[in-house]
CHARMM-style PDB file with segment names, atoms N, HN, CA, C and O in Angstrom:
ATOM      1  N   MET     1       6.491  -9.155  -0.508  1.00  0.00      PROA
ATOM      2  CA  MET     1       5.534  -8.231  -1.267  1.00  0.00      PROA
ATOM      3  C   MET     1       5.157  -7.189  -0.361  1.00  0.00      PROA
ATOM      4  O   MET     1       4.996  -7.313   0.853  1.00  0.00      PROA
ATOM      5  N   ILE     2       5.019  -6.084  -1.094  1.00  0.00      PROA
ATOM      6  HN  ILE     2       5.149  -5.984  -2.081  1.00  0.00      PROA
ATOM      7  CA  ILE     2       4.518  -4.841  -0.180  1.00  0.00      PROA
ATOM      8  C   ILE     2       3.351  -4.424  -0.827  1.00  0.00      PROA
ATOM      9  O   ILE     2       3.408  -4.245  -2.044  1.00  0.00      PROA
ATOM     10  N   SER     3       2.202  -4.222  -0.169  1.00  0.00      PROA
ATOM     11  HN  SER     3       2.156  -4.368   0.819  1.00  0.00      PROA
ATOM     12  CA  SER     3       1.039  -3.598  -0.725  1.00  0.00      PROA
ATOM     13  C   SER     3       0.844  -2.131   0.152  1.00  0.00      PROA
ATOM     14  O   SER     3       1.192  -2.177   1.332  1.00  0.00      PROA
ATOM     15  N   SER     4       0.348  -0.943  -0.329  1.00  0.00      PROA
ATOM     16  HN  SER     4       0.066  -0.906  -1.288  1.00  0.00      PROA
ATOM     17  CA  SER     4       0.049   0.038   0.289  1.00  0.00      PROA
ATOM     18  C   SER     4      -0.850   0.635  -0.123  1.00  0.00      PROA
ATOM     19  O   SER     4      -1.057   0.432  -1.319  1.00  0.00      PROA
ATOM     20  N   LYS     5      -1.786   1.599   0.562  1.00  0.00      PROA
ATOM     21  HN  LYS     5      -1.618   1.763   1.534  1.00  0.00      PROA
ATOM     22  CA  LYS     5      -2.860   2.265   0.208  1.00  0.00      PROA
ATOM     23  C   LYS     5      -2.795   3.668   0.865  1.00  0.00      PROA
ATOM     24  O   LYS     5      -2.403   3.818   2.022  1.00  0.00      PROA
ATOM     25  N   GLY     6      -3.208   4.711   0.052  1.00  0.00      PROA
ATOM     26  HN  GLY     6      -3.526   4.589  -0.888  1.00  0.00      PROA
ATOM     27  CA  GLY     6      -3.330   6.228   0.527  1.00  0.00      PROA
ATOM     28  C   GLY     6      -4.388   6.783   0.113  1.00  0.00      PROA
ATOM     29  O   GLY     6      -4.830   6.554  -1.013  1.00  0.00      PROA
ATOM     30  N   GLU     7      -4.923   7.551   0.909  1.00  0.00      PROA
ATOM     31  HN  GLU     7      -4.563   7.738   1.823  1.00  0.00      PROA
ATOM     32  CA  GLU     7      -6.053   8.479   0.768  1.00  0.00      PROA
ATOM     33  C   GLU     7      -6.198   9.712   1.628  1.00  0.00      PROA
ATOM     34  O   GLU     7      -5.610   9.743   2.709  1.00  0.00      PROA
ATOM     35  N   PRO     8      -6.961  10.761   1.214  1.00  0.00      PROA
ATOM     36  CA  PRO     8      -6.816  11.991   1.987  1.00  0.00      PROA
ATOM     37  C   PRO     8      -7.207  11.704   3.308  1.00  0.00      PROA
ATOM     38  O   PRO     8      -7.826  10.705   3.677  1.00  0.00      PROA
ATOM     39  N   ILE     9      -6.720  12.849   4.151  1.00  0.00      PROA
ATOM     40  HN  ILE     9      -6.217  13.660   3.852  1.00  0.00      PROA
ATOM     41  CA  ILE     9      -7.200  12.770   5.728  1.00  0.00      PROA
ATOM     42  C   ILE     9      -8.750  13.205   5.501  1.00  0.00      PROA
ATOM     43  O   ILE     9      -9.119  14.004   4.640  1.00  0.00      PROA
ATOM     44  N   ARG    10      -9.468  12.632   6.296  1.00  0.00      PROA
ATOM     45  HN  ARG    10      -9.169  11.983   6.995  1.00  0.00      PROA
ATOM     46  CA  ARG    10     -10.706  12.900   6.531  1.00  0.00      PROA
ATOM     47  C   ARG    10     -11.174  13.474   7.787  1.00  0.00      PROA
ATOM     48  O   ARG    10     -10.599  13.113   8.814  1.00  0.00      PROA
ATOM     49  N   ASN    11     -12.199  14.372   7.865  1.00  0.00      PROA
ATOM     50  HN  ASN    11     -12.666  14.665   7.031  1.00  0.00      PROA
ATOM     51  CA  ASN    11     -12.712  15.008   9.050  1.00  0.00      PROA
ATOM     52  C   ASN    11     -13.647  13.870   9.669  1.00  0.00      PROA
ATOM     53  O   ASN    11     -14.588  13.415   9.020  1.00  0.00      PROA
ATOM     54  N   PRO    12     -13.293  13.368  11.152  1.00  0.00      PROA
ATOM     55  CA  PRO    12     -14.235  12.484  11.671  1.00  0.00      PROA
ATOM     56  C   PRO    12     -15.354  12.828  11.807  1.00  0.00      PROA
ATOM     57  O   PRO    12     -16.102  11.857  11.912  1.00  0.00      PROA
ATOM     58  N   VAL    13     -15.932  13.933  11.867  1.00  0.00      PROA
ATOM     59  HN  VAL    13     -15.323  14.722  11.781  1.00  0.00      PROA
ATOM     60  CA  VAL    13     -17.451  14.531  11.939  1.00  0.00      PROA
ATOM     61  C   VAL    13     -18.063  14.628  10.641  1.00  0.00      PROA
ATOM     62  O   VAL    13     -19.226  14.237  10.552  1.00  0.00      PROA
ATOM     63  N   THR    14     -17.480  15.084   9.608  1.00  0.00      PROA
ATOM     64  HN  THR    14     -16.535  15.402   9.680  1.00  0.00      PROA
ATOM     65  CA  THR    14     -18.086  15.591   8.365  1.00  0.00      PROA
ATOM     66  C   THR    14     -17.913  14.515   7.141  1.00  0.00      PROA
ATOM     67  O   THR    14     -18.738  14.159   6.300  1.00  0.00      PROA
ATOM     68  N   GLY    15     -16.404  14.079   7.359  1.00  0.00      PROA
ATOM     69  HN  GLY    15     -15.733  14.368   8.042  1.00  0.00      PROA
ATOM     70  CA  GLY    15     -15.979  13.097   6.162  1.00  0.00      PROA
ATOM     71  C   GLY    15     -15.516  13.999   5.021  1.00  0.00      PROA
ATOM     72  O   GLY    15     -15.298  13.588   3.881  1.00  0.00      PROA
ATOM     73  N   ALA    16     -15.391  15.204   5.403  1.00  0.00      PROA
ATOM     74  HN  ALA    16     -15.569  15.539   6.329  1.00  0.00      PROA
ATOM     75  CA  ALA    16     -14.805  16.024   4.251  1.00  0.00      PROA
ATOM     76  C   ALA    16     -13.308  15.775   4.050  1.00  0.00      PROA
ATOM     77  O   ALA    16     -12.614  15.290   4.944  1.00  0.00      PROA
ATOM     78  N   GLN    17     -12.900  16.070   3.023  1.00  0.00      PROA
ATOM     79  HN  GLN    17     -13.463  16.464   2.296  1.00  0.00      PROA
ATOM     80  CA  GLN    17     -11.173  16.085   2.971  1.00  0.00      PROA
ATOM     81  C   GLN    17     -10.430  17.095   3.535  1.00  0.00      PROA
ATOM     82  O   GLN    17     -10.662  18.240   3.148  1.00  0.00      PROA
ATOM     83  N   HSD    18      -9.574  16.909   4.379  1.00  0.00      PROA
ATOM     84  HN  HSD    18      -9.385  15.979   4.693  1.00  0.00      PROA
ATOM     85  CA  HSD    18      -8.563  17.792   4.834  1.00  0.00      PROA
ATOM     86  C   HSD    18      -7.403  17.680   4.043  1.00  0.00      PROA
ATOM     87  O   HSD    18      -6.932  16.567   3.805  1.00  0.00      PROA
ATOM     88  N   ARG    19      -6.839  18.823   3.563  1.00  0.00      PROA
ATOM     89  HN  ARG    19      -7.222  19.727   3.755  1.00  0.00      PROA
ATOM     90  CA  ARG    19      -5.578  18.975   2.433  1.00  0.00      PROA
ATOM     91  C   ARG    19      -4.547  19.232   3.449  1.00  0.00      PROA
ATOM     92  O   ARG    19      -4.860  20.127   4.234  1.00  0.00      PROA
ATOM     93  N   VAL    20      -3.392  18.680   3.644  1.00  0.00      PROA
ATOM     94  HN  VAL    20      -3.138  17.953   3.006  1.00  0.00      PROA
ATOM     95  CA  VAL    20      -2.331  19.318   4.557  1.00  0.00      PROA
ATOM     96  C   VAL    20      -1.072  18.967   3.633  1.00  0.00      PROA
ATOM     97  O   VAL    20      -0.734  17.844   3.259  1.00  0.00      PROA
ATOM     98  N   ARG    21      -0.483  20.140   3.365  1.00  0.00      PROA
ATOM     99  HN  ARG    21      -0.758  21.053   3.669  1.00  0.00      PROA
ATOM    100  CA  ARG    21       0.730  20.048   2.596  1.00  0.00      PROA
ATOM    101  C   ARG    21       2.053  20.600   3.154  1.00  0.00      PROA
ATOM    102  O   ARG    21       1.985  21.494   3.997  1.00  0.00      PROA
ATOM    103  N   ILE    22       3.170  20.171   2.779  1.00  0.00      PROA
ATOM    104  HN  ILE    22       3.225  19.445   2.094  1.00  0.00      PROA
ATOM    105  CA  ILE    22       4.579  20.457   3.232  1.00  0.00      PROA
ATOM    106  C   ILE    22       5.153  21.230   2.286  1.00  0.00      PROA
ATOM    107  O   ILE    22       5.274  20.595   1.238  1.00  0.00      PROA
ATOM    108  N   ASP    23       5.558  22.340   2.218  1.00  0.00      PROA
ATOM    109  HN  ASP    23       5.460  22.856   3.069  1.00  0.00      PROA
ATOM    110  CA  ASP    23       6.151  23.188   1.071  1.00  0.00      PROA
ATOM    111  C   ASP    23       7.794  23.469   1.774  1.00  0.00      PROA
ATOM    112  O   ASP    23       8.089  24.221   2.703  1.00  0.00      PROA
ATOM    113  N   PHE    24       8.509  22.751   1.120  1.00  0.00      PROA
ATOM    114  HN  PHE    24       8.269  22.140   0.365  1.00  0.00      PROA
ATOM    115  CA  PHE    24       9.772  22.516   1.477  1.00  0.00      PROA
ATOM    116  C   PHE    24      11.028  23.000   0.373  1.00  0.00      PROA
ATOM    117  O   PHE    24      11.923  22.231   0.022  1.00  0.00      PROA
ATOM    118  N   PRO    25      10.905  24.384  -0.078  1.00  0.00      PROA
ATOM    119  CA  PRO    25      11.634  24.885  -1.133  1.00  0.00      PROA
ATOM    120  C   PRO    25      13.405  24.361  -1.198  1.00  0.00      PROA
ATOM    121  O   PRO    25      13.990  24.110  -2.251  1.00  0.00      PROA
ATOM    122  N   GLN    26      13.918  24.296  -0.055  1.00  0.00      PROA
ATOM    123  HN  GLN    26      13.443  24.500   0.801  1.00  0.00      PROA
ATOM    124  CA  GLN    26      15.287  24.308   0.217  1.00  0.00      PROA
ATOM    125  C   GLN    26      15.729  22.585   0.491  1.00  0.00      PROA
ATOM    126  O   GLN    26      16.759  22.091   0.950  1.00  0.00      PROA
ATOM    127  N   SER    27      14.636  22.053   0.056  1.00  0.00      PROA
ATOM    128  HN  SER    27      13.799  22.455  -0.317  1.00  0.00      PROA
ATOM    129  CA  SER    27      14.904  20.384   0.337  1.00  0.00      PROA
ATOM    130  C   SER    27      15.671  19.686  -0.878  1.00  0.00      PROA
ATOM    131  O   SER    27      15.281  20.142  -1.953  1.00  0.00      PROA
ATOM    132  N   PHE    28      16.432  18.928  -0.972  1.00  0.00      PROA
ATOM    133  HN  PHE    28      16.749  18.558  -0.098  1.00  0.00      PROA
ATOM    134  CA  PHE    28      16.935  18.346  -1.979  1.00  0.00      PROA
ATOM    135  C   PHE    28      16.152  17.022  -2.410  1.00  0.00      PROA
ATOM    136  O   PHE    28      16.333  16.509  -3.514  1.00  0.00      PROA
ATOM    137  N   GLU    29      15.387  16.574  -1.589  1.00  0.00      PROA
ATOM    138  HN  GLU    29      15.240  16.991  -0.692  1.00  0.00      PROA
ATOM    139  CA  GLU    29      14.606  15.167  -1.844  1.00  0.00      PROA
ATOM    140  C   GLU    29      13.139  15.702  -2.794  1.00  0.00      PROA
ATOM    141  O   GLU    29      12.813  15.150  -3.845  1.00  0.00      PROA
ATOM    142  N   TYR    30      12.423  16.797  -2.212  1.00  0.00      PROA
ATOM    143  HN  TYR    30      12.688  17.245  -1.358  1.00  0.00      PROA
ATOM    144  CA  TYR    30      11.019  17.222  -2.894  1.00  0.00      PROA
ATOM    145  C   TYR    30      10.868  18.606  -2.396  1.00  0.00      PROA
ATOM    146  O   TYR    30      11.434  19.004  -1.377  1.00  0.00      PROA
ATOM    147  N   LYS    31      10.169  19.262  -3.062  1.00  0.00      PROA
ATOM    148  HN  LYS    31       9.709  18.939  -3.889  1.00  0.00      PROA
ATOM    149  CA  LYS    31       9.767  20.691  -2.933  1.00  0.00      PROA
ATOM    150  C   LYS    31       8.321  20.742  -2.212  1.00  0.00      PROA
ATOM    151  O   LYS    31       8.131  21.589  -1.340  1.00  0.00      PROA
ATOM    152  N   LEU    32       7.448  19.965  -2.527  1.00  0.00      PROA
ATOM    153  HN  LEU    32       7.603  19.277  -3.236  1.00  0.00      PROA
ATOM    154  CA  LEU    32       5.900  19.916  -2.133  1.00  0.00      PROA
ATOM    155  C   LEU    32       5.646  18.467  -1.802  1.00  0.00      PROA
ATOM    156  O   LEU    32       5.897  17.602  -2.640  1.00  0.00      PROA
ATOM    157  N   GLY    33       5.161  18.168  -0.618  1.00  0.00      PROA
ATOM    158  HN  GLY    33       4.957  18.871   0.063  1.00  0.00      PROA
ATOM    159  CA  GLY    33       4.472  16.782  -0.276  1.00  0.00      PROA
ATOM    160  C   GLY    33       3.169  17.365   0.375  1.00  0.00      PROA
ATOM    161  O   GLY    33       2.982  18.439   0.947  1.00  0.00      PROA
ATOM    162  N   GLU    34       2.191  16.144   0.061  1.00  0.00      PROA
ATOM    163  HN  GLU    34       2.343  15.272  -0.404  1.00  0.00      PROA
ATOM    164  CA  GLU    34       0.996  16.143   0.922  1.00  0.00      PROA
ATOM    165  C   GLU    34       0.825  14.994   1.817  1.00  0.00      PROA
ATOM    166  O   GLU    34       1.086  13.863   1.409  1.00  0.00      PROA
ATOM    167  N   ILE    35       0.409  15.202   2.992  1.00  0.00      PROA
ATOM    168  HN  ILE    35       0.196  16.121   3.324  1.00  0.00      PROA
ATOM    169  CA  ILE    35       0.132  14.233   4.010  1.00  0.00      PROA
ATOM    170  C   ILE    35      -1.458  13.575   3.884  1.00  0.00      PROA
ATOM    171  O   ILE    35      -2.496  14.231   3.794  1.00  0.00      PROA
ATOM    172  N   GLY    36      -1.350  12.348   3.902  1.00  0.00      PROA
ATOM    173  HN  GLY    36      -0.507  11.815   3.974  1.00  0.00      PROA
ATOM    174  CA  GLY    36      -2.694  11.550   3.873  1.00  0.00      PROA
ATOM    175  C   GLY    36      -2.608  10.273   4.767  1.00  0.00      PROA
ATOM    176  O   GLY    36      -1.611   9.823   5.331  1.00  0.00      PROA
ATOM    177  N   SER    37      -3.799   9.829   4.765  1.00  0.00      PROA
ATOM    178  HN  SER    37      -4.609  10.195   4.307  1.00  0.00      PROA
ATOM    179  CA  SER    37      -3.905   8.511   5.557  1.00  0.00      PROA
ATOM    180  C   SER    37      -3.397   7.430   4.758  1.00  0.00      PROA
ATOM    181  O   SER    37      -3.630   7.457   3.550  1.00  0.00      PROA
ATOM    182  N   GLY    38      -2.674   6.389   5.301  1.00  0.00      PROA
ATOM    183  HN  GLY    38      -2.485   6.366   6.282  1.00  0.00      PROA
ATOM    184  CA  GLY    38      -2.033   5.293   4.808  1.00  0.00      PROA
ATOM    185  C   GLY    38      -2.003   4.080   5.738  1.00  0.00      PROA
ATOM    186  O   GLY    38      -2.016   4.090   6.969  1.00  0.00      PROA
ATOM    187  N   ALA    39      -1.958   2.937   4.835  1.00  0.00      PROA
ATOM    188  HN  ALA    39      -1.948   2.928   3.835  1.00  0.00      PROA
ATOM    189  CA  ALA    39      -1.708   1.730   5.451  1.00  0.00      PROA
ATOM    190  C   ALA    39      -0.867   0.851   4.481  1.00  0.00      PROA
ATOM    191  O   ALA    39      -1.091   0.829   3.271  1.00  0.00      PROA
ATOM    192  N   SER    40      -0.055   0.255   4.979  1.00  0.00      PROA
ATOM    193  HN  SER    40       0.127   0.273   5.962  1.00  0.00      PROA
ATOM    194  CA  SER    40       0.775  -0.906   4.321  1.00  0.00      PROA
ATOM    195  C   SER    40       1.019  -2.261   4.751  1.00  0.00      PROA
ATOM    196  O   SER    40       1.031  -2.347   5.979  1.00  0.00      PROA
ATOM    197  N   LYS    41       1.208  -3.296   4.171  1.00  0.00      PROA
ATOM    198  HN  LYS    41       1.198  -3.226   3.173  1.00  0.00      PROA
ATOM    199  CA  LYS    41       1.345  -4.517   4.509  1.00  0.00      PROA
ATOM    200  C   LYS    41       2.306  -5.072   3.760  1.00  0.00      PROA
ATOM    201  O   LYS    41       2.398  -4.962   2.537  1.00  0.00      PROA
ATOM    202  N   VAL    42       3.236  -5.843   4.679  1.00  0.00      PROA
ATOM    203  HN  VAL    42       3.161  -5.932   5.673  1.00  0.00      PROA
ATOM    204  CA  VAL    42       4.427  -6.604   3.936  1.00  0.00      PROA
ATOM    205  C   VAL    42       4.225  -7.923   4.212  1.00  0.00      PROA
ATOM    206  O   VAL    42       3.778  -8.240   5.314  1.00  0.00      PROA
ATOM    207  N   THR    43       4.464  -8.688   3.443  1.00  0.00      PROA
ATOM    208  HN  THR    43       4.828  -8.431   2.548  1.00  0.00      PROA
ATOM    209  CA  THR    43       4.669 -10.413   3.567  1.00  0.00      PROA
ATOM    210  C   THR    43       5.801 -10.859   3.194  1.00  0.00      PROA
ATOM    211  O   THR    43       6.412 -10.283   2.294  1.00  0.00      PROA
ATOM    212  N   GLY    44       6.275 -11.912   3.778  1.00  0.00      PROA
ATOM    213  HN  GLY    44       5.779 -12.380   4.509  1.00  0.00      PROA
ATOM    214  CA  GLY    44       7.675 -12.233   3.482  1.00  0.00      PROA
ATOM    215  C   GLY    44       8.270 -12.980   4.720  1.00  0.00      PROA
ATOM    216  O   GLY    44       7.611 -13.526   5.605  1.00  0.00      PROA
ATOM    217  N   ALA    45       9.745 -12.904   4.620  1.00  0.00      PROA
ATOM    218  HN  ALA    45      10.281 -12.461   3.901  1.00  0.00      PROA
ATOM    219  CA  ALA    45      10.568 -12.996   5.660  1.00  0.00      PROA
ATOM    220  C   ALA    45      10.223 -12.349   7.093  1.00  0.00      PROA
ATOM    221  O   ALA    45      10.319 -12.980   8.146  1.00  0.00      PROA
ATOM    222  N   LEU    46       9.792 -10.957   6.995  1.00  0.00      PROA
ATOM    223  HN  LEU    46       9.713 -10.444   6.140  1.00  0.00      PROA
ATOM    224  CA  LEU    46       9.552 -10.280   8.194  1.00  0.00      PROA
ATOM    225  C   LEU    46       8.284  -9.483   7.916  1.00  0.00      PROA
ATOM    226  O   LEU    46       8.236  -8.364   7.407  1.00  0.00      PROA
ATOM    227  N   PRO    47       7.198 -10.282   8.356  1.00  0.00      PROA
ATOM    228  CA  PRO    47       5.716  -9.758   7.839  1.00  0.00      PROA
ATOM    229  C   PRO    47       5.558  -8.736   8.711  1.00  0.00      PROA
ATOM    230  O   PRO    47       6.047  -8.844   9.836  1.00  0.00      PROA
ATOM    231  N   MET    48       4.775  -7.455   8.297  1.00  0.00      PROA
ATOM    232  HN  MET    48       4.378  -7.368   7.383  1.00  0.00      PROA
ATOM    233  CA  MET    48       4.318  -6.387   9.175  1.00  0.00      PROA
ATOM    234  C   MET    48       3.299  -5.794   8.536  1.00  0.00      PROA
ATOM    235  O   MET    48       3.290  -5.797   7.305  1.00  0.00      PROA
ATOM    236  N   GLU    49       2.373  -5.248   9.198  1.00  0.00      PROA
ATOM    237  HN  GLU    49       2.380  -5.246  10.198  1.00  0.00      PROA
ATOM    238  CA  GLU    49       1.309  -4.382   8.999  1.00  0.00      PROA
ATOM    239  C   GLU    49       0.910  -3.034   9.634  1.00  0.00      PROA
ATOM    240  O   GLU    49       0.584  -2.909  10.814  1.00  0.00      PROA
ATOM    241  N   LEU    50       0.965  -2.123   8.806  1.00  0.00      PROA
ATOM    242  HN  LEU    50       1.231  -2.224   7.848  1.00  0.00      PROA
ATOM    243  CA  LEU    50       0.681  -0.873   9.428  1.00  0.00      PROA
ATOM    244  C   LEU    50      -0.743  -0.363   9.090  1.00  0.00      PROA
ATOM    245  O   LEU    50      -1.030  -0.112   7.919  1.00  0.00      PROA
ATOM    246  N   LYS    51      -1.668  -0.200  10.125  1.00  0.00      PROA
ATOM    247  HN  LYS    51      -1.435  -0.404  11.076  1.00  0.00      PROA
ATOM    248  CA  LYS    51      -3.053   0.182   9.936  1.00  0.00      PROA
ATOM    249  C   LYS    51      -3.206   1.749  10.409  1.00  0.00      PROA
ATOM    250  O   LYS    51      -2.454   2.240  11.250  1.00  0.00      PROA
ATOM    251  N   ASP    52      -4.157   2.401   9.836  1.00  0.00      PROA
ATOM    252  HN  ASP    52      -4.769   2.002   9.153  1.00  0.00      PROA
ATOM    253  CA  ASP    52      -4.435   3.672  10.523  1.00  0.00      PROA
ATOM    254  C   ASP    52      -3.087   4.464  10.678  1.00  0.00      PROA
ATOM    255  O   ASP    52      -2.757   5.037  11.716  1.00  0.00      PROA
ATOM    256  N   SER    53      -2.355   4.427   9.534  1.00  0.00      PROA
ATOM    257  HN  SER    53      -2.623   3.961   8.691  1.00  0.00      PROA
ATOM    258  CA  SER    53      -0.986   5.249   9.877  1.00  0.00      PROA
ATOM    259  C   SER    53      -1.081   6.739   8.788  1.00  0.00      PROA
ATOM    260  O   SER    53      -2.119   7.355   8.546  1.00  0.00      PROA
ATOM    261  N   TRP    54      -0.054   6.984   8.393  1.00  0.00      PROA
ATOM    262  HN  TRP    54       0.789   6.484   8.590  1.00  0.00      PROA
ATOM    263  CA  TRP    54       0.033   8.208   7.600  1.00  0.00      PROA
ATOM    264  C   TRP    54       0.988   7.940   6.419  1.00  0.00      PROA
ATOM    265  O   TRP    54       1.815   7.035   6.533  1.00  0.00      PROA
ATOM    266  N   GLY    55       0.912   8.799   5.099  1.00  0.00      PROA
ATOM    267  HN  GLY    55       0.241   9.534   5.006  1.00  0.00      PROA
ATOM    268  CA  GLY    55       1.857   8.729   4.258  1.00  0.00      PROA
ATOM    269  C   GLY    55       2.185  10.172   3.879  1.00  0.00      PROA
ATOM    270  O   GLY    55       1.591  11.166   4.298  1.00  0.00      PROA
ATOM    271  N   LEU    56       3.226  10.149   3.016  1.00  0.00      PROA
ATOM    272  HN  LEU    56       3.709   9.342   2.676  1.00  0.00      PROA
ATOM    273  CA  LEU    56       3.947  11.401   2.556  1.00  0.00      PROA
ATOM    274  C   LEU    56       3.795  11.234   0.832  1.00  0.00      PROA
ATOM    275  O   LEU    56       4.487  10.410   0.235  1.00  0.00      PROA
ATOM    276  N   PHE    57       2.922  12.013   0.203  1.00  0.00      PROA
ATOM    277  HN  PHE    57       2.360  12.682   0.689  1.00  0.00      PROA
ATOM    278  CA  PHE    57       2.940  11.724  -1.236  1.00  0.00      PROA
ATOM    279  C   PHE    57       3.343  12.796  -1.975  1.00  0.00      PROA
ATOM    280  O   PHE    57       2.678  13.829  -2.053  1.00  0.00      PROA
ATOM    281  N   THR    58       4.576  12.588  -2.621  1.00  0.00      PROA
ATOM    282  HN  THR    58       5.116  11.749  -2.557  1.00  0.00      PROA
ATOM    283  CA  THR    58       5.355  13.781  -3.322  1.00  0.00      PROA
ATOM    284  C   THR    58       5.982  13.027  -4.608  1.00  0.00      PROA
ATOM    285  O   THR    58       5.930  11.831  -4.894  1.00  0.00      PROA
ATOM    286  N   ARG    59       6.555  14.041  -5.251  1.00  0.00      PROA
ATOM    287  HN  ARG    59       6.597  15.012  -5.018  1.00  0.00      PROA
ATOM    288  CA  ARG    59       7.336  13.466  -6.568  1.00  0.00      PROA
ATOM    289  C   ARG    59       8.874  13.666  -6.000  1.00  0.00      PROA
ATOM    290  O   ARG    59       9.206  14.827  -5.763  1.00  0.00      PROA
ATOM    291  N   LEU    60       9.795  12.657  -5.775  1.00  0.00      PROA
ATOM    292  HN  LEU    60       9.525  11.713  -5.968  1.00  0.00      PROA
ATOM    293  CA  LEU    60      11.106  12.906  -5.427  1.00  0.00      PROA
ATOM    294  C   LEU    60      12.011  13.254  -6.561  1.00  0.00      PROA
ATOM    295  O   LEU    60      11.855  12.833  -7.707  1.00  0.00      PROA
ATOM    296  N   HSD    61      13.040  14.111  -6.140  1.00  0.00      PROA
ATOM    297  HN  HSD    61      13.166  14.453  -5.209  1.00  0.00      PROA
ATOM    298  CA  HSD    61      13.866  14.641  -7.029  1.00  0.00      PROA
ATOM    299  C   HSD    61      15.239  13.923  -7.015  1.00  0.00      PROA
ATOM    300  O   HSD    61      16.285  14.556  -7.154  1.00  0.00      PROA
ATOM    301  N   LEU    62      15.198  12.507  -6.833  1.00  0.00      PROA
ATOM    302  HN  LEU    62      14.348  11.992  -6.720  1.00  0.00      PROA
ATOM    303  CA  LEU    62      16.369  11.927  -6.783  1.00  0.00      PROA
ATOM    304  C   LEU    62      16.380  10.829  -8.090  1.00  0.00      PROA
ATOM    305  O   LEU    62      15.329  10.588  -8.684  1.00  0.00      PROA
ATOM    306  N   ARG    63      17.372  10.335  -8.392  1.00  0.00      PROA
ATOM    307  HN  ARG    63      18.226  10.531  -7.910  1.00  0.00      PROA
ATOM    308  CA  ARG    63      17.853   9.248  -9.176  1.00  0.00      PROA
ATOM    309  C   ARG    63      19.116   8.373  -8.783  1.00  0.00      PROA
ATOM    310  O   ARG    63      19.675   8.519  -7.696  1.00  0.00      PROA
ATOM    311  N   HSD    64      19.509   7.501  -9.686  1.00  0.00      PROA
ATOM    312  HN  HSD    64      19.055   7.382 -10.569  1.00  0.00      PROA
ATOM    313  CA  HSD    64      20.714   6.609  -9.119  1.00  0.00      PROA
ATOM    314  C   HSD    64      21.836   7.178  -8.856  1.00  0.00      PROA
ATOM    315  O   HSD    64      22.703   6.684  -8.134  1.00  0.00      PROA
ATOM    316  N   ARG    65      21.924   8.559  -9.579  1.00  0.00      PROA
ATOM    317  HN  ARG    65      21.220   8.960 -10.165  1.00  0.00      PROA
ATOM    318  CA  ARG    65      23.316   9.351  -9.347  1.00  0.00      PROA
ATOM    319  C   ARG    65      23.101  10.390  -8.447  1.00  0.00      PROA
ATOM    320  O   ARG    65      23.979  11.232  -8.261  1.00  0.00      PROA
ATOM    321  N   GLY    66      21.993  10.429  -7.844  1.00  0.00      PROA
ATOM    322  HN  GLY    66      21.279   9.745  -7.994  1.00  0.00      PROA
ATOM    323  CA  GLY    66      21.745  11.513  -6.929  1.00  0.00      PROA
ATOM    324  C   GLY    66      20.659  12.585  -7.333  1.00  0.00      PROA
ATOM    325  O   GLY    66      19.673  12.122  -7.906  1.00  0.00      PROA
ATOM    326  N   ARG    67      20.688  13.832  -7.139  1.00  0.00      PROA
ATOM    327  HN  ARG    67      21.489  14.208  -6.673  1.00  0.00      PROA
ATOM    328  CA  ARG    67      19.729  14.772  -7.088  1.00  0.00      PROA
ATOM    329  C   ARG    67      19.339  15.142  -8.523  1.00  0.00      PROA
ATOM    330  O   ARG    67      20.296  15.306  -9.280  1.00  0.00      PROA
ATOM    331  N   LEU    68      18.292  15.281  -8.965  1.00  0.00      PROA
ATOM    332  HN  LEU    68      17.515  15.148  -8.351  1.00  0.00      PROA
ATOM    333  CA  LEU    68      17.796  15.703 -10.222  1.00  0.00      PROA
ATOM    334  C   LEU    68      17.738  17.037 -10.235  1.00  0.00      PROA
ATOM    335  O   LEU    68      17.121  17.427  -9.244  1.00  0.00      PROA
ATOM    336  N   ASN    69      18.227  18.196 -11.139  1.00  0.00      PROA
ATOM    337  HN  ASN    69      18.729  17.880 -11.944  1.00  0.00      PROA
ATOM    338  CA  ASN    69      18.289  19.250 -11.372  1.00  0.00      PROA
ATOM    339  C   ASN    69      16.847  19.909 -11.592  1.00  0.00      PROA
ATOM    340  OT1 ASN    69      16.750  21.106 -11.864  1.00  0.00      PROA
TER     341      ASN     69
END
């Protein structure tokens, strides 16, 4: 089982949200993504926990037969 959590990056002094975006118009995977704080936990045969990490939040332009147009 995998559980993940994502939220905006926070300014360590004020607590205000920082917005960090990647604009990648030539990419075949996505055009626009946003970076945020993230954490994930995996249980099962190979348990793993990632705390105070990061994540890329985007809409992928992929499907089972490749890229969406």
